[in-house]
N, C-alpha and C positions, 0 to 999 in steps of 0.2 A: 972091072971090081968098082964098089960102089965105096964112097967114104962117106962118113957121117961125119955132120956136120955141128955141134951144138953153139946155142947162139949163147953170148952171156947172159942174155934171159933167162931160159932155160937150167942154166947151172945156176943162176939166183935164187930158181922156185928151189928148187929142190935142195939149196944151204937153210932157206925158210921156212923149207916142211921141216929141215933136221933137228934146228933150232926150236921151233915151234916143239916139237916134239920130248927135247931138253928139259923144257920149260915145264910142261907139262908134268915129265916125271919129277921134275924137284919140287915142283906146287904141291905135289899131293901128302906129301909126309912133314912139310913145313905147314900146310893147314892143319893136320890131325897135331903137330909139334903147340901150335897156337889154340888149338879147341880145348889139349890136354892143362896146358898152364890156364884158361880163363877158368877151366872146372875143378880146379885144386878148393878144398872148403877155405871159407876165409877164417882166419884166427879168431874170429868173435862168434861167442856160442851164444844162440837165441836162448834169453828169457822168455819164458811163457808165464803168462796173468796167473792162469790157473791149472790147476791137475788133469789130464787129458783124460776122457775115461777108456779110450783103448789105446795101449801100447808094445811095440814091440818085445816081445823076451829079452833080455836083457842088456834093452837098449837104455840109455841115461837122459835126462832132460834135466834142465832145474828151471824152480816155478819159483817164484814170487809171488805169492800172495798175499804175505804179511802172516804166516804160521811162525816165522821162524824172528828173532831181536834182531835191533835194528843192525845193517851191514851184512847181513849172511841170506842167505834162499835157500828155498828147499830141495837138495838133490833125489831124486825120483829114478830109484834103479826096476825096468820092468820086473818080469817070472813069468814065470811057463805057467800053466793054468793050474790053478786051485793050492796055490802059495800066492802068498801078502807081496806088497810091491815093498823092496827097502828105501825108507827116506831116513835122510839126516839131513841134518842146518851143515852149512857149508859157509866160509868167509868169504865174501866177495874179491880175498886178494887172492886163496887158496884156487878160486876159479879160475882165474886169469893164467895163473902158472901148471895151471893143470890139462890147459890147450895150447899151448907151446912149449915141451918140457925142454927142448934142445934151443929154443931161444934166450940171445944175451940179454937181461936186464939192463 
């Protein structure tokens, strides 16, 4: 009858392989979580200098082209084909509160 004797190096390498697998399994979700946190939209809304020619239907952008009075920007909402875009002047203070409705002031 033969007995198999394992050296401490063999058990150590098995332990290292198992720990590497555990680290790889834990690294996947943590990288995904970090990516999701970095990809969240920022609190600042981009204000365009002029109105674009093409817009997605029902999307909203803000334009500061000087067509509204001081302290206001033009809010432009895209529309489906053969319909006009909705345009209105909104104060800059309202612009910041619509972006983060749950934020405390």
